[in-house]
N, C-alpha and C positions, 0 to 999 in steps of 0.2 A: 290383667295383662298375663298372658302365659308365661309362667314362671321360668321357662327355657327361653324366652325371647332375646334375651342379652347374649347367651350363647350361641344362638343360632345367627344372629346378625354378626357376630364376631367371626364365626366360622364362615358365612357367607361371604364376608369381605374378604378374609385371608384366601379362599379358594376362587375368587372372583366369579362366582355363579349366580346368574341373574336371578333376583328375588322377589317376591310377588306377595305381599301380606294381605289376607283377606280378612274383613271383619265388618260387622253392621256400622253404621255411622256413629261417630263421636266415641268410639273405643280408644281411638289415639294411636291409631297407625300413622298418620302424618307426623304427629307429635314423636313418636319413638324413632323414626328414620332422620327426620331433621335433628332431634337431640341426639342421636349418634353421630350426626357429622359434626355438630356443635362442640360435643364433649371430646372430639378427638381432632380439631382443626382440620376438618375436612371442608371444602368448598361443596355445597349441595345447590344443584339448581332444579328447583320445582317448576313443573308443568302441569297444569290442570288439561286433561285429556279431554273434555267437552269444548274447550274455547281454541284447540288448536286445529291447524289444517294438515293435509298430508304433506305439504311442501314444508312444513315446520320439522318435518323428520326425513323427507326423501330430498330436500333442498329446492332450491329456487332456480329454475333454469334461467341463465344468462350469457348471451353471447359473449365469446371470448376467443379473440384470435382465430375467428373463422370456425371455431366449434362450440358447441353447447356446453356450458359447465353448469353444475349444481351446486351454487353458492349454498353453504350452511347456514343458520341463521345465529343471530349474536349469542344466545345462550351455547350452542355448540363452539362457538369460537372464544368463548370465556372458558370453557371446561379444557378446550385445546391448549391454554396458556398454564395449566397447572399438572403435576405429576400425579396427584391423588385428589380422588372427589366421587361425589355420587351424582348421576343424572337421575333424577326422581322424578317418575310420572305417575301422579296422583289422580284420583278417580278413574282408572284405567277403562271400567266397564260403562263408562259414558262416552268414551271414544266411539264414533261411527264406524262401520266396517271398513270404509276408505282410509282412515285415520290408523287403525288396528294394522292395516295392510302395510302401510309406510313404515310402521314401528319394527317389522320383523328384521330388517338388517340392522337396525340400531340396537335391539335387545342381543341380537345372536352374535354381531361381530363389531357393534360399536362405530358402525359407519352411518355419518348424516350427509348427506349430499356427497360430495367430492371430499368431504373431511373424514378422516379416521382418527377417533377420540383416542387418547395415550392409553396404554395397556392398565394404567393404574384408576381408570375411571370405572367405577360398577354402575350397572344399569339396574336400577330398582323402582318398583313401582306398588301401588297400593288401591285397592278395590273394594267397593261394597258389592254383595250379591246383587245380581241385574234387577232383582224384582224390589232391590231396597235403593237402587240408584236412579237419579233424577235421568229419564229416558234413557234406562239401562239398557245394554245390550250385552248378550253372553260373549266371552272371548272366543275366537276363532281358535279352531285346535291348533293351526300350525303357531300362533302366538302363543298359546298357553303352554304348548310343549317346550317353550324356550325358557320357561321360569322354575324356580323352586317354588312351590305353592305352601306357605304358612298360614294356618287360620291363628286369628288374634282374639282374645275376650277379655273381658275385665270383670273380676269378680267384685262384689261390694264390699271384701274385707280388704283386697288390694287398692281400690279406690278410696278407702277411708284412711287407710296408712299412708297413701301418697298425698292426700288432701292435709293431713294432720302433720306429715312429718316432712314433707317435700318430695319432689319426683326426684329420685336418684338418677343421674346420668349413666349413659351405658358406654363404661370405658372399653377401650380395645387394647388387648395383649397381643401381638403378633404371634403366630406358631414359631417354633425353632426353625432357625436357618436349615435350609435344605429339607424342609418337608416334602417336597415335591418328589424326593426320591421313595417315597411310600406309596406313590401313586401306581408304579408299576405293579407291586404287589397288590393292591386293591382291583387293579384292573384285571389282574389273573383269576382272581376270585370270581369276578362278574363274569369273565369268560368260562371258566369252568362251569356256573351254574347255567349259562346259556347252552354250554356244550351239552349238558344233561338235560335241560329243558329249552329246546331250540324254540318251542313255542311261546316263550316268554319275552323273545327279545322286541316284539312290538305287540302289545295289547292295547288296541285303540278301543275305549268305552264305546258302546253301542248309542247310549244317550246323548243328546246335545249338551245337557247340563254338564254331565262328565267329562265331556271332550273338553270343555272349558278350563278344567283344572289339570291335576296332575296324572300323567299316564305313562306307560314304559313306552321307549322308542330307543334305538340305537345312541342319539342323541342325549336322551335324559340317564340312559344307563352310564354313558360315559361322564356325564356330569356327577352322578351319585358316585362314583370311583372316586373323583376328585374330593367330594365331601367325606367320604369315607377315610381317605388318606388324611386331610387336615384335621377330622374329628379326631383321629388316632394320635397324630401330634401335639395336639392340644390338650389331650387327656379328658376331654369333656364326657359327662355322664352317657351312659349307653342310650338313655331316653333322647337325648340330644340327637344322637346320630341316626337312631329310629325315625325321627320327627323328619330330619332333612332328607333321609332316603325315602319316606313316605312322600314326602314335599315334591319328589322327582319324578317318581314312578307309580304311585298311588299306594294307598293303605294296603290293600290285599296284596297286591305284588312284593310290596316291601317286606310284610310280615312272613310270606312264603321264604323268601329270599334270605331274610335274616335268620329264620328257622334253620334253613338248609345250611347256611354259613356256620352257623353254632354247632351243628351236628358233625361237621367235617373236623372239627378239633386239629385245625390246621398249623404245622410247626412253623418257624420263622426260617423264610429261605436262607437267610444269612446265616443263621447258626447250621443249616445243613452244609453250606458250602464250606464253612470254617471246619467242621468236624468230619465232613465225609461219611457220617453215620446217619442211614436212614432205613426204617423198617418200612419198606413198601406196602400200604395199604392195598387189600385185595378189591376193595370199591375202586371200579376205574374211574368214576367221577372225581373222587377224593383225590386219586394219584394224578389225574389230569391236572387239577387245580394246583398240586404242588409243583408238578414241573412246569406248568406255566409260570409259576411264581419264581422258580429257578430262572427260567429264560429271561422273564422280565426285569429281574434285579441284574443280571449279568449285563443284558444289553445296555441297559441305563448306566452301569459303570462297570465298562469292560476291561479286564486285564487279561493277561495271558494265564496267570495262575487260576482267576476265577473262571476263564474259559474252560480250563482243563478241570477243574473241581465239577463242574456242570457237566460236561461230557461224563465223568465218572460215575456221576449219580444217574444220569440217564441210562448209561449203560447197565448199572445195577438194576434199574427199574424195568429195563427191557426183558429182563428174567420172567417178570409177572406181566406185564402190559406192554409187548414187543410194537404193537402199531401206535399207541398211544405215546410211547418212548419216541418212536421215530418221527413222528408228527411235531412234538416237542424239539427234538434234534434239529428238525428242518427249518423251525423257526429261529433256533438258535444260530444256525449258520448263516442264516439271511441276515438276522439282526447284526451279527458281528462281522460281516463279510468285508466291510472295507478296512478292518485291522489286519486282515490276512494273518491271523494267528496260526500257528503249524497244527498239523492233523495230530492229536493225541491218541494213544494207542486204543483207548476207550471207545473214540469216535470210529476208528478204523472196524473195531469189532462189531460195530453196530451196522456196517455197511450192506449187510444181506436186508436189514429191516428197512434200512433208508431207500435201496434200491426197489422195494416192493411198493413202497408209496409214491415212486415217482422220481426219486432223487431232490435234488436241489434245484432243479428247474433253471438251470444257467447252462 
């Protein structure tokens, strides 16, 4: 079994990112997910995809009050009665195309018929490669793009150790409270990368087999930012974060992105706000990422002091990257519009640059 699987399961559970375990028959995918639930007192509803109908996920049409309601099946109603749990779809590559299509809303939004599952219900799955599954079907690209894909294997040494010493349960240690506050910073890093490489926003593979695995799209970049934030908060090994990002946007794209991020040597935006000291990098992409991080953390936790400090830093940056600072200022003003903070002098000093990009659009 992958040595990082325990950390991946914990991080995926914390971030509420749909997870799909891939592996040959018998490597323990199902046992690991059900064992994770048992070890942590979670309800796990296991569905075998090959024996399910589209209505099991889309709901059963029932006339009600002159309208047609989509009645959720019993497993969905059981999950609706708990705060935390896992909807586990096993043998996903045995699901015919119609069942896969019915799973789209379930995986992405947790909707089954007219029922919306509680936010604490994770949607996880397991699958064999199509050529190793009974009547196997490759995953359709829209369904594949809703998951984080993780490969599972089992070495002889791991199996012997588990057989002799028992299979250790996968415990779950929740991330620190407030870990979501790290998401804006992670999202700003992703936005900076896409700003510098716009061709990387959507990279759909050309071959059908790869389309059924991880590939980059706006949705998977968003999930990657969540995983980066939770991995940072949980202090997981760098290999775990890389595995998670690869499982969302694909191995090649993840490697390029993570190398790019490492080269940026990005400062902590909270430290910049606290000290007001910043040596603005000459590289525009790096500067844009840092400014985006500043805007994101201030909009996430807006106060008058943080608002003013951010404008001071953007004004400082405008001496090197005027248009980029104006774009960041535009986002800052829009993000904090409802708070009606007063106009600081540094914001007023940037008026010519802001006007050049069209002001605030209001």
